[in-house]
C-alpha positions as protocol buffer text, in pm:
chain_id: "A"
residue {
  index: 1
  type: UNK
  ca { x: 0 y: 0 z: 0 }
}
residue {
  index: 2
  type: UNK
  ca { x: 283 y: 229 z: 72 }
}
residue {
  index: 3
  type: UNK
  ca { x: 412 y: 163 z: -277 }
}
residue {
  index: 4
  type: UNK
  ca { x: 75 y: 250 z: -425 }
}
residue {
  index: 5
  type: UNK
  ca { x: 62 y: 566 z: -220 }
}
residue {
  index: 6
  type: UNK
  ca { x: 414 y: 645 z: -325 }
}
residue {
  index: 7
  type: UNK
  ca { x: 320 y: 588 z: -692 }
}
residue {
  index: 8
  type: UNK
  ca { x: 11 y: 802 z: -652 }
}
residue {
  index: 9
  type: UNK
  ca { x: 209 y: 1082 z: -495 }
}
residue {
  index: 10
  type: UNK
  ca { x: 472 y: 1053 z: -767 }
}
residue {
  index: 11
  type: UNK
  ca { x: 204 y: 1068 z: -1038 }
}
residue {
  index: 12
  type: UNK
  ca { x: 37 y: 1369 z: -877 }
}
residue {
  index: 13
  type: UNK
  ca { x: 375 y: 1533 z: -844 }
}
residue {
  index: 14
  type: UNK
  ca { x: 469 y: 1456 z: -1207 }
}
residue {
  index: 15
  type: UNK
  ca { x: 133 y: 1580 z: -1333 }
}
residue {
  index: 16
  type: UNK
  ca { x: 165 y: 1896 z: -1121 }
}
residue {
  index: 17
  type: UNK
  ca { x: 517 y: 1961 z: -1250 }
}
residue {
  index: 18
  type: UNK
  ca { x: 406 y: 1892 z: -1609 }
}
residue {
  index: 19
  type: UNK
  ca { x: 106 y: 2120 z: -1567 }
}
residue {
  index: 20
  type: UNK
  ca { x: 323 y: 2388 z: -1406 }
}
residue {
  index: 21
  type: UNK
  ca { x: 577 y: 2357 z: -1685 }
}
residue {
  index: 22
  type: UNK
  ca { x: 300 y: 2382 z: -1946 }
}
residue {
  index: 23
  type: UNK
  ca { x: 160 y: 2693 z: -1776 }
}
residue {
  index: 24
  type: UNK
  ca { x: 510 y: 2836 z: -1748 }
}
residue {
  index: 25
  type: UNK
  ca { x: 564 y: 2772 z: -2119 }
}
residue {
  index: 26
  type: UNK
  ca { x: 232 y: 2946 z: -2198 }
}
residue {
  index: 27
  type: UNK
  ca { x: 326 y: 3242 z: -1978 }
}
residue {
  index: 28
  type: UNK
  ca { x: 668 y: 3264 z: -2139 }
}
residue {
  index: 29
  type: UNK
  ca { x: 514 y: 3240 z: -2488 }
}
residue {
  index: 30
  type: UNK
  ca { x: 261 y: 3512 z: -2403 }
}
residue {
  index: 31
  type: UNK
  ca { x: 540 y: 3730 z: -2257 }
}
residue {
  index: 32
  type: UNK
  ca { x: 753 y: 3672 z: -2567 }
}
residue {
  index: 33
  type: UNK
  ca { x: 462 y: 3769 z: -2797 }
}
residue {
  index: 34
  type: UNK
  ca { x: 388 y: 4076 z: -2583 }
}
residue {
  index: 35
  type: UNK
  ca { x: 756 y: 4173 z: -2590 }
}
residue {
  index: 36
  type: UNK
  ca { x: 771 y: 4128 z: -2968 }
}
residue {
  index: 37
  type: UNK
  ca { x: 457 y: 4339 z: -3015 }
}
residue {
  index: 38
  type: UNK
  ca { x: 592 y: 4607 z: -2781 }
}
residue {
  index: 39
  type: UNK
  ca { x: 921 y: 4614 z: -2971 }
}
residue {
  index: 40
  type: UNK
  ca { x: 736 y: 4630 z: -3305 }
}
residue {
  index: 41
  type: UNK
  ca { x: 511 y: 4910 z: -3178 }
}
residue {
  index: 42
  type: UNK
  ca { x: 816 y: 5095 z: -3046 }
}
residue {
  index: 43
  type: UNK
  ca { x: 992 y: 5058 z: -3382 }
}
residue {
  index: 44
  type: UNK
  ca { x: 681 y: 5185 z: -3566 }
}
residue {
  index: 45
  type: UNK
  ca { x: 649 y: 5480 z: -3328 }
}
residue {
  index: 46
  type: UNK
  ca { x: 1021 y: 5555 z: -3355 }
}
residue {
  index: 47
  type: UNK
  ca { x: 997 y: 5549 z: -3738 }
}
residue {
  index: 48
  type: UNK
  ca { x: 699 y: 5787 z: -3725 }
}
residue {
  index: 49
  type: UNK
  ca { x: 885 y: 6021 z: -3486 }
}
residue {
  index: 50
  type: UNK
  ca { x: 1197 y: 6021 z: -3707 }
}
residue {
  index: 51
  type: UNK
  ca { x: 986 y: 6079 z: -4020 }
}
residue {
  index: 52
  type: UNK
  ca { x: 798 y: 6366 z: -3850 }
}
residue {
  index: 53
  type: UNK
  ca { x: 1126 y: 6517 z: -3729 }
}
residue {
  index: 54
  type: UNK
  ca { x: 1275 y: 6494 z: -4079 }
}
residue {
  index: 55
  type: UNK
  ca { x: 964 y: 6654 z: -4228 }
}
residue {
  index: 56
  type: UNK
  ca { x: 978 y: 6940 z: -3976 }
}
residue {
  index: 57
  type: UNK
  ca { x: 1351 y: 6983 z: -4034 }
}
residue {
  index: 58
  type: UNK
  ca { x: 1294 y: 7003 z: -4412 }
}
residue {
  index: 59
  type: UNK
  ca { x: 1015 y: 7259 z: -4361 }
}
residue {
  index: 60
  type: UNK
  ca { x: 1235 y: 7462 z: -4124 }
}
residue {
  index: 61
  type: UNK
  ca { x: 1523 y: 7451 z: -4374 }
}
residue {
  index: 62
  type: UNK
  ca { x: 1291 y: 7560 z: -4656 }
}
residue {
  index: 63
  type: UNK
  ca { x: 1149 y: 7846 z: -4447 }
}
residue {
  index: 64
  type: UNK
  ca { x: 1498 y: 7949 z: -4334 }
}
residue {
  index: 65
  type: UNK
  ca { x: 1623 y: 7949 z: -4693 }
}
residue {
  index: 66
  type: UNK
  ca { x: 1326 y: 8163 z: -4799 }
}
residue {
  index: 67
  type: UNK
  ca { x: 1378 y: 8404 z: -4508 }
}
residue {
  index: 68
  type: UNK
  ca { x: 1751 y: 8429 z: -4584 }
}
residue {
  index: 69
  type: UNK
  ca { x: 1684 y: 8498 z: -4952 }
}
residue {
  index: 70
  type: UNK
  ca { x: 1431 y: 8767 z: -4863 }
}
residue {
  index: 71
  type: UNK
  ca { x: 1670 y: 8923 z: -4609 }
}
residue {
  index: 72
  type: UNK
  ca { x: 1952 y: 8916 z: -4865 }
}
residue {
  index: 73
  type: UNK
  ca { x: 1732 y: 9078 z: -5132 }
}
residue {
  index: 74
  type: UNK
  ca { x: 1614 y: 9342 z: -4883 }
}
residue {
  index: 75
  type: UNK
  ca { x: 1972 y: 9415 z: -4775 }
}
residue {
  index: 76
  type: UNK
  ca { x: 2088 y: 9435 z: -5136 }
}
residue {
  index: 77
  type: UNK
  ca { x: 1800 y: 9669 z: -5219 }
}
residue {
  index: 78
  type: UNK
  ca { x: 1882 y: 9888 z: -4919 }
}
residue {
  index: 79
  type: UNK
  ca { x: 2250 y: 9903 z: -5016 }
}
residue {
  index: 80
  type: UNK
  ca { x: 2162 y: 9991 z: -5377 }
}
residue {
  index: 81
  type: UNK
  ca { x: 1922 y: 10260 z: -5254 }
}
residue {
  index: 82
  type: UNK
  ca { x: 2183 y: 10401 z: -5016 }
}
residue {
  index: 83
  type: UNK
  ca { x: 2449 y: 10410 z: -5291 }
}
residue {
  index: 84
  type: UNK
  ca { x: 2205 y: 10575 z: -5532 }
}
residue {
  index: 85
  type: UNK
  ca { x: 2122 y: 10834 z: -5264 }
}
residue {
  index: 86
  type: UNK
  ca { x: 2493 y: 10905 z: -5206 }
}
residue {
  index: 87
  type: UNK
  ca { x: 2550 y: 10957 z: -5580 }
}
residue {
  index: 88
  type: UNK
  ca { x: 2235 y: 11171 z: -5612 }
}
residue {
  index: 89
  type: UNK
  ca { x: 2347 y: 11382 z: -5317 }
}
residue {
  index: 90
  type: UNK
  ca { x: 2692 y: 11428 z: -5467 }
}
residue {
  index: 91
  type: UNK
  ca { x: 2574 y: 11519 z: -5819 }
}
residue {
  index: 92
  type: UNK
  ca { x: 2252 y: 11703 z: -5731 }
}
residue {
  index: 93
  type: UNK
  ca { x: 2203 y: 11818 z: -5370 }
}
residue {
  index: 94
  type: UNK
  ca { x: 2546 y: 11973 z: -5319 }
}
residue {
  index: 95
  type: UNK
  ca { x: 2559 y: 12163 z: -5654 }
}
residue {
  index: 96
  type: UNK
  ca { x: 2200 y: 12288 z: -5608 }
}
residue {
  index: 97
  type: UNK
  ca { x: 2282 y: 12418 z: -5258 }
}
residue {
  index: 98
  type: UNK
  ca { x: 2585 y: 12596 z: -5401 }
}
residue {
  index: 99
  type: UNK
  ca { x: 2377 y: 12741 z: -5687 }
}
residue {
  index: 100
  type: UNK
  ca { x: 2107 y: 12866 z: -5452 }
}
residue {
  index: 101
  type: UNK
  ca { x: 2377 y: 13049 z: -5254 }
}
residue {
  index: 102
  type: UNK
  ca { x: 2498 y: 13222 z: -5574 }
}
residue {
  index: 103
  type: UNK
  ca { x: 2332 y: 13567 z: -5601 }
}
residue {
  index: 104
  type: UNK
  ca { x: 2353 y: 13580 z: -5983 }
}
residue {
  index: 105
  type: UNK
  ca { x: 2189 y: 13238 z: -6026 }
}
residue {
  index: 106
  type: UNK
  ca { x: 1922 y: 13329 z: -5771 }
}
residue {
  index: 107
  type: UNK
  ca { x: 1845 y: 13662 z: -5943 }
}
residue {
  index: 108
  type: UNK
  ca { x: 1806 y: 13483 z: -6278 }
}
residue {
  index: 109
  type: UNK
  ca { x: 1577 y: 13216 z: -6138 }
}
residue {
  index: 110
  type: UNK
  ca { x: 1365 y: 13471 z: -5947 }
}
residue {
  index: 111
  type: UNK
  ca { x: 1316 y: 13681 z: -6262 }
}
residue {
  index: 112
  type: UNK
  ca { x: 1235 y: 13372 z: -6474 }
}
residue {
  index: 113
  type: UNK
  ca { x: 983 y: 13246 z: -6218 }
}
residue {
  index: 114
  type: UNK
  ca { x: 820 y: 13590 z: -6182 }
}
residue {
  index: 115
  type: UNK
  ca { x: 794 y: 13633 z: -6561 }
}
residue {
  index: 116
  type: UNK
  ca { x: 624 y: 13293 z: -6596 }
}
residue {
  index: 117
  type: UNK
  ca { x: 397 y: 13363 z: -6298 }
}
residue {
  index: 118
  type: UNK
  ca { x: 299 y: 13708 z: -6429 }
}
residue {
  index: 119
  type: UNK
  ca { x: 222 y: 13566 z: -6774 }
}
residue {
  index: 120
  type: UNK
  ca { x: -27 y: 13334 z: -6606 }
}
residue {
  index: 121
  type: UNK
  ca { x: -195 y: 13623 z: -6426 }
}
residue {
  index: 122
  type: UNK
  ca { x: -18 y: 13573 z: -6095 }
}
residue {
  index: 123
  type: UNK
  ca { x: -36 y: 13859 z: -5842 }
}
residue {
  index: 124
  type: UNK
  ca { x: 73 y: 13878 z: -5486 }
}
residue {
  index: 125
  type: UNK
  ca { x: 413 y: 13859 z: -5326 }
}
residue {
  index: 126
  type: UNK
  ca { x: 748 y: 13692 z: -5319 }
}
residue {
  index: 127
  type: UNK
  ca { x: 893 y: 13563 z: -4994 }
}
residue {
  index: 128
  type: UNK
  ca { x: 1270 y: 13522 z: -5005 }
}
residue {
  index: 129
  type: UNK
  ca { x: 1482 y: 13328 z: -4754 }
}
residue {
  index: 130
  type: UNK
  ca { x: 1607 y: 13563 z: -4484 }
}
residue {
  index: 131
  type: UNK
  ca { x: 1956 y: 13413 z: -4520 }
}
residue {
  index: 132
  type: UNK
  ca { x: 1973 y: 13561 z: -4873 }
}
residue {
  index: 133
  type: UNK
  ca { x: 1891 y: 13918 z: -4771 }
}
residue {
  index: 134
  type: UNK
  ca { x: 2256 y: 14024 z: -4765 }
}
residue {
  index: 135
  type: UNK
  ca { x: 2332 y: 13851 z: -5097 }
}
residue {
  index: 136
  type: UNK
  ca { x: 2064 y: 14021 z: -5307 }
}
residue {
  index: 137
  type: UNK
  ca { x: 2135 y: 14391 z: -5348 }
}
residue {
  index: 138
  type: UNK
  ca { x: 1873 y: 14659 z: -5280 }
}
residue {
  index: 139
  type: UNK
  ca { x: 1869 y: 14768 z: -5645 }
}
residue {
  index: 140
  type: UNK
  ca { x: 1764 y: 14418 z: -5753 }
}
residue {
  index: 141
  type: UNK
  ca { x: 1493 y: 14397 z: -5486 }
}
residue {
  index: 142
  type: UNK
  ca { x: 1346 y: 14734 z: -5581 }
}
residue {
  index: 143
  type: UNK
  ca { x: 1366 y: 14646 z: -5951 }
}
residue {
  index: 144
  type: UNK
  ca { x: 1144 y: 14341 z: -5905 }
}
residue {
  index: 145
  type: UNK
  ca { x: 828 y: 14547 z: -5867 }
}
residue {
  index: 146
  type: UNK
  ca { x: 918 y: 14779 z: -6154 }
}
residue {
  index: 147
  type: UNK
  ca { x: 1011 y: 14496 z: -6390 }
}
residue {
  index: 148
  type: UNK
  ca { x: 669 y: 14337 z: -6353 }
}
residue {
  index: 149
  type: UNK
  ca { x: 475 y: 14663 z: -6321 }
}
residue {
  index: 150
  type: UNK
  ca { x: 258 y: 14527 z: -6046 }
}
residue {
  index: 151
  type: UNK
  ca { x: 206 y: 14574 z: -5676 }
}
residue {
  index: 152
  type: UNK
  ca { x: 445 y: 14291 z: -5602 }
}
residue {
  index: 153
  type: UNK
  ca { x: 521 y: 14265 z: -5234 }
}
residue {
  index: 154
  type: UNK
  ca { x: 877 y: 14153 z: -5156 }
}
residue {
  index: 155
  type: UNK
  ca { x: 961 y: 14022 z: -4809 }
}
residue {
  index: 156
  type: UNK
  ca { x: 1224 y: 13812 z: -4637 }
}
residue {
  index: 157
  type: UNK
  ca { x: 1134 y: 13530 z: -4397 }
}
residue {
  index: 158
  type: UNK
  ca { x: 1321 y: 13281 z: -4181 }
}
residue {
  index: 159
  type: UNK
  ca { x: 1041 y: 13032 z: -4255 }
}
residue {
  index: 160
  type: UNK
  ca { x: 1187 y: 12988 z: -4605 }
}
residue {
  index: 161
  type: UNK
  ca { x: 1506 y: 12786 z: -4568 }
}
residue {
  index: 162
  type: UNK
  ca { x: 1680 y: 12860 z: -4896 }
}
residue {
  index: 163
  type: UNK
  ca { x: 1534 y: 13011 z: -5213 }
}
residue {
  index: 164
  type: UNK
  ca { x: 1195 y: 13177 z: -5238 }
}
residue {
  index: 165
  type: UNK
  ca { x: 816 y: 13130 z: -5252 }
}
residue {
  index: 166
  type: UNK
  ca { x: 560 y: 13296 z: -5476 }
}
residue {
  index: 167
  type: UNK
  ca { x: 239 y: 13363 z: -5284 }
}
residue {
  index: 168
  type: UNK
  ca { x: -80 y: 13483 z: -5459 }
}
residue {
  index: 169
  type: UNK
  ca { x: -272 y: 13781 z: -5320 }
}
residue {
  index: 170
  type: UNK
  ca { x: -541 y: 13558 z: -5168 }
}
residue {
  index: 171
  type: UNK
  ca { x: -277 y: 13339 z: -4997 }
}
residue {
  index: 172
  type: UNK
  ca { x: -459 y: 13021 z: -5105 }
}
residue {
  index: 173
  type: UNK
  ca { x: -140 y: 12842 z: -5207 }
}
residue {
  index: 174
  type: UNK
  ca { x: 229 y: 12902 z: -5258 }
}
residue {
  index: 175
  type: UNK
  ca { x: 484 y: 12807 z: -5522 }
}
residue {
  index: 176
  type: UNK
  ca { x: 808 y: 12700 z: -5357 }
}
residue {
  index: 177
  type: UNK
  ca { x: 1146 y: 12739 z: -5527 }
}
residue {
  index: 178
  type: UNK
  ca { x: 1415 y: 12602 z: -5296 }
}
residue {
  index: 179
  type: UNK
  ca { x: 1718 y: 12384 z: -5352 }
}
residue {
  index: 180
  type: UNK
  ca { x: 1525 y: 12096 z: -5190 }
}
residue {
  index: 181
  type: UNK
  ca { x: 1227 y: 12146 z: -5424 }
}
residue {
  index: 182
  type: UNK
  ca { x: 1450 y: 12130 z: -5730 }
}
residue {
  index: 183
  type: UNK
  ca { x: 1644 y: 11834 z: -5593 }
}
residue {
  index: 184
  type: UNK
  ca { x: 1320 y: 11641 z: -5528 }
}
residue {
  index: 185
  type: UNK
  ca { x: 1191 y: 11728 z: -5876 }
}
residue {
  index: 186
  type: UNK
  ca { x: 1510 y: 11615 z: -6049 }
}
residue {
  index: 187
  type: UNK
  ca { x: 1549 y: 11305 z: -5831 }
}
residue {
  index: 188
  type: UNK
  ca { x: 1212 y: 11178 z: -5952 }
}
residue {
  index: 189
  type: UNK
  ca { x: 1354 y: 11168 z: -6304 }
}
residue {
  index: 190
  type: UNK
  ca { x: 1718 y: 11091 z: -6232 }
}
residue {
  index: 191
  type: UNK
  ca { x: 1693 y: 10821 z: -5961 }
}
residue {
  index: 192
  type: UNK
  ca { x: 1577 y: 10535 z: -6191 }
}
residue {
  index: 193
  type: UNK
  ca { x: 1841 y: 10621 z: -6453 }
}
residue {
  index: 194
  type: UNK
  ca { x: 2116 y: 10659 z: -6191 }
}
residue {
  index: 195
  type: UNK
  ca { x: 2019 y: 10322 z: -6042 }
}
residue {
  index: 196
  type: UNK
  ca { x: 2035 y: 10164 z: -6390 }
}
residue {
  index: 197
  type: UNK
  ca { x: 2380 y: 10310 z: -6451 }
}
residue {
  index: 198
  type: UNK
  ca { x: 2509 y: 10195 z: -6111 }
}
residue {
  index: 199
  type: UNK
  ca { x: 2345 y: 9850 z: -6120 }
}
residue {
  index: 200
  type: UNK
  ca { x: 2289 y: 9747 z: -6483 }
}
residue {
  index: 201
  type: UNK
  ca { x: 2166 y: 9394 z: -6398 }
}
């Protein structure tokens, strides 16, 4: 009987061990499958992250390239504009300032402007820059009214920087003849041509 009991115990033990081993194998298989799936999912996610990062990097590079090109074009434009302005100042602003300080030139331009204004029926006064008062002689000033045979009023004002203004009797507007006015007028025509000469392409 002891042998039978011993056999029974051995069988129960063997069956228990076999069952435990089978369950252990199932658990290990399930763990292996779970691990494989986790690794596969991680690889897929990593691929997606890398792809997204590459896409964003490409977009950033493209945007940076565009921004750099725009900045370069803007800088080049600004430099061209600055160089054109320097040339325009040298060939236009400085000579005009010098001319407007020359009494003979100023007398000629005042008479030409007054003749044209009078021929269009202009009446009123002329306001000359106060800084020119010492440069224009009294004989010239008094001759202005006589030359045009009108009640032309001649005055000097510190409000006029350099040159003169023609002001009609009603004061509704004024015609300004200063070195800056002439420079701005000529620059409108000369700037595009100067830019073409400086930067042909």
